[in-house]
Structures are given as structure tokens and as C-alpha cells.
Wavefront OBJ file of the C-alpha trace (Angstrom):
o trace
v -14.290 9.368 0.029
v -10.639 8.757 0.712
v -9.928 6.716 3.788
v -6.855 6.698 5.960
v -4.594 3.723 5.333
v -1.867 2.518 7.656
v 1.688 3.426 6.692
v 2.502 -0.272 6.227
v -0.281 -0.658 3.631
v 0.914 2.488 1.852
v 4.380 0.961 1.733
v 3.092 -2.252 0.119
v 1.014 -0.355 -2.440
v 4.002 1.783 -3.417
v 6.040 -1.314 -4.317
v 3.544 -2.663 -6.867
v 4.680 -2.001 -10.479
v 1.141 -1.169 -11.572
v -1.831 0.726 -10.307
v -4.054 -0.603 -7.542
v -7.683 0.520 -7.503
v -11.010 0.260 -5.729
v -14.120 1.374 -7.560
v -17.828 1.267 -6.802
v -19.950 -0.180 -9.613
v -23.372 0.240 -8.080
v -25.319 2.180 -7.509
v -24.243 4.335 -10.452
v -22.469 6.610 -11.089
v -19.271 4.578 -10.855
v -16.939 6.122 -8.313
v -13.218 5.431 -8.015
v -12.619 5.459 -4.297
v -8.897 4.762 -4.526
v -6.262 4.556 -7.232
v -2.549 4.351 -6.500
v 0.001 6.836 -7.752
v 1.152 4.334 -10.400
v -1.766 5.721 -12.432
v 0.698 8.412 -13.488
v 3.199 5.905 -14.910
v 0.461 4.198 -16.952
v -1.557 7.113 -18.295
v 0.333 10.236 -17.269
v -2.509 11.704 -15.220
v -2.270 12.145 -11.457
v -4.344 9.704 -9.418
v -6.143 12.648 -7.802
v -7.819 13.429 -11.163
v -9.917 10.254 -10.801
v -11.048 10.327 -7.169
v -13.230 12.431 -4.931
v -16.836 13.574 -5.136
v -16.269 15.463 -8.403
v -13.361 13.836 -10.254
v -11.750 15.700 -13.161
v -11.992 12.611 -15.380
v -13.166 9.014 -15.404
v -11.114 5.931 -16.237
v -13.699 4.768 -18.790
v -13.163 7.899 -20.897
v -9.501 6.892 -21.331
v -10.376 3.442 -22.684
v -9.912 3.223 -26.462
v -13.310 3.535 -28.213
v -12.824 0.136 -29.911
v -12.270 -1.529 -26.516
v -14.993 0.159 -24.435
v -17.894 -2.205 -25.090
v -15.885 -5.392 -24.482
v -14.220 -3.888 -21.407
v -17.566 -2.826 -19.919
v -19.137 -6.222 -20.692
v -16.250 -8.027 -18.969
v -16.532 -5.751 -15.935
v -20.297 -6.024 -15.575
v -20.333 -9.750 -16.396
v -17.670 -10.688 -13.852
v -18.890 -13.036 -11.110
v -19.579 -11.593 -7.658
v -17.855 -14.443 -5.866
v -14.437 -12.856 -5.496
v -12.833 -14.831 -8.313
v -10.321 -12.974 -10.471
v -11.317 -11.635 -13.880
v -8.796 -10.377 -16.451
v -9.261 -7.975 -19.326
v -6.733 -6.398 -21.685
v -7.447 -3.080 -23.387
v -5.914 0.212 -24.466
v -5.971 3.499 -22.551
v -5.168 6.952 -23.876
v -2.204 8.576 -22.201
v -1.991 12.266 -21.451
v 0.210 12.724 -24.578
v -2.464 11.126 -26.832
v -0.657 7.809 -27.343
v -2.174 4.520 -26.175
v -0.905 2.017 -23.620
v -1.992 -1.612 -23.523
v -3.200 -2.414 -20.022
v -3.925 -5.720 -18.347
v -6.449 -5.371 -15.527
v -7.037 -8.113 -12.983
v -9.891 -7.538 -10.586
v -12.420 -9.050 -8.233
v -16.023 -7.921 -8.124
v -17.547 -8.152 -4.679
v -20.785 -7.133 -2.991
v -20.692 -4.791 -0.014
v -22.782 -5.336 3.094
v -25.291 -2.775 1.790
v -25.633 -4.578 -1.564
v -23.430 -2.161 -3.504
v -20.986 -3.691 -5.985
v -17.261 -2.994 -5.830
v -14.237 -3.810 -7.941
v -10.821 -4.262 -6.320
v -7.926 -4.745 -8.678
v -4.664 -3.912 -10.323
v -3.736 -2.706 -13.796
v -0.361 -3.146 -15.464
v 1.062 -1.449 -18.531
v 1.875 -4.401 -20.761
l 1 2 3 4 5 6 7 8 9 10 11 12 13 14 15 16 17 18 19 20 21 22 23 24 25 26 27 28 29 30 31 32 33 34 35 36 37 38 39 40 41 42 43 44 45 46 47 48 49 50 51 52 53 54 55 56 57 58 59 60 61 62 63 64 65 66 67 68 69 70 71 72 73 74 75 76 77 78 79 80 81 82 83 84 85 86 87 88 89 90 91 92 93 94 95 96 97 98 99 100 101 102 103 104 105 106 107 108 109 110 111 112 113 114 115 116 117 118 119 120 121 122 123 124
């Protein structure tokens, strides 16, 4: 699923003090197509654990159980017009502690009707 990105784009992504992601919402199952290496600074897991045809783990499983329903509702209820949606929630780090994360994303429809989320998440 990974696509080649120009070196210039890689350079921009590497300067962002949070993780950048692209995830397919439909059809299910949700698939993270891209997540930047800043995933490691937020949750402690390597980005490669979350991508590919058979990822080792999913982002949703890291979301604190008390935040999952609201987080999912915000994600699924976001408009498909490209406007920015924000949600704040906790994610479990590799050491078992929790980080508060602010995610800002846009939900968009692909040409084939599939739904995508493009966004960024910051450890707040």
C-alpha cells in the first residue's frame, strides 16, 4: 500500500512535530496507508506496526477505552467536504502510560467513493 513520495515531501513531513497520517475509512476494514515516523514519539511504536496489508496493530486499539466511542463518533460524523475536524483523546503508549493527543483531520471521498481521512496528531 505504501506509495513513493518525493524527497521534498519526505523532508516536509519530517519537520512536523506530530504524526501525519492517511487512513481509509471505507470500505472497512480501516487501513492506515501512511503514518509518519513521529508515531514513535507519541506512542512508542514504530510507524511500520500500523501499515501494510497485515498490520501488527491498529490505532483504534491504542485509544483509551473511555474515549473510543466519542472518538469513533467524531471520526464517522465528520463532514465529507474537506473541512477540518478536531478531537482530543488518550492513547496508550508502549510502556502502558497514556498520552493526550489532539488529532486534526479532513474526511474526503475518493474518486471510487471510498472515504479517507488525512490528518495530523500531536501529543498535547
